[in-house]
Phi, psi and omega in degrees: 000132182257129179246104181286143180291327178251141177291133179303136182203154178277344182272162175287127181299147178249141181233142171267131178258126180249129181212157182237338188234232186294329173079022180296325177293321177298319178298316180297321178295315181291325176296328180292344180273354183279061178228163181299329184223072182294150181284340180208170177227153180270121180271335178190162169240129181239142173226147175267353185227069185298333183286330185244342182277165177260020186301314181297318179298314182292319178300318178295318181298318184261006177057052179243138178305141184243135176226152177211154173209100187295111185287326179293314178295326178298315178292317182298323180294344180249022171086010179252134184277343180218160178276121184206152173248012186285338182242164178298319179297318179299320179291323177295319178296320179298319178294322178294317178298317179298322178298318178291325175301315179301318179296318181300318186267358188296333183276357180261149178279116184228118175265328176203166179246157175232121180266100185254075184075047181260119189280312188294137170284124182213143182275022168299340179295344179270352182275326179199160180301135178237118180270135181228142174260132189238138183278062179182154178276101185280358176282343181276124182232160175219123184055038177079007181239143177290135188273315190265064181249172174115177184260173176057228182266005186305313181300319180290319178298318180300317179296318180296311183294335177276359177082020179295139180268342179224160176236158174220147172267148178236141172253123183232164167270108185295143181258162176293148180269151179241354182095357181274341178093133175084348186290332180293339179267013186262001185283177179304137180265101183288325182199159172229156179273168170290161187296145175239124186294137177285137178239109181273006176055037176083358180274154178271150181297323181294328175299314182292324177293325176294320177299317180298317181295333183272359182288154173291160184297326182248136180295124180292158175300129182090356176101176183281330180057043178242183183299318181296315180294322179299314180291324178295318178296319178301313180289328178294325177292318176298321180291324178298312184293315187261350180245296182306313188287345177267335185257326188293305182301313180290328178293319177295320178299313180297321179297312181295332180279358179078026182271353177249145176201186172216164179261185184295343178263004179085006179287141181285136180237150180224135184274116180233119178051041177085358180242142176274124180247137176283127184226168171268316177190182175239133175268125178249145177148190186294320189276337185200146171229017184269140178286148174276113180281141179261000000 
């Protein structure tokens, strides 16, 4: 039995784009729609950070409806100085914020969501499929668990500290969060990018490992601001340009075109020449567009 992620329809699917920052991934996605017969259309652009993101600018450029709900101001109005899920109150505020987000977007037609650099963890992912691009190769596992998971620069740092010579971006269907960590990165892996070479900027791996060992147990607000994080950010930017931008637009297109599905056991399926093939993922990029068969 085949279970399609999107309900079959004669209309072009509509997607809500969620973003928090510069929005370069959102721009690439919207530029991919500038064809005579696009596979999907953008129903809205939403941001949680209207003061610092380029969401309004990008929405204006591409003539897409714009919505915002400032999450920092939302927390401050409820007596919290920072956005956090570390306390029960923080989690309650997040659920309240998500509820208002749902109300804001409810009048728009949304078949799926696209997380284009969207920072807040939110269970809007349980309302409709939400595709996210992640800075790590999520097909790599150890003891049955994905290795390169997590927020911020963590996936890239993990790859660097393990001595990886290349990085890859992954496009997944993001899962709802439970507070245990890493669960949003546990969804089906629709695609991965071709490899992007790691650049240590002339530093030795043992130096970076020493930096990691000297870090405090808890990540400070704003990050560690050390050599390892600096190099990880540099590589994450290289990965965005050479990884995200090669895998995200075509994976979203294939998803909107109904080329992804799963079977009754949850195995990922991909439509090739009219037949559903069981796959692990699809590699997108210059060198290959063929799915990896399992």
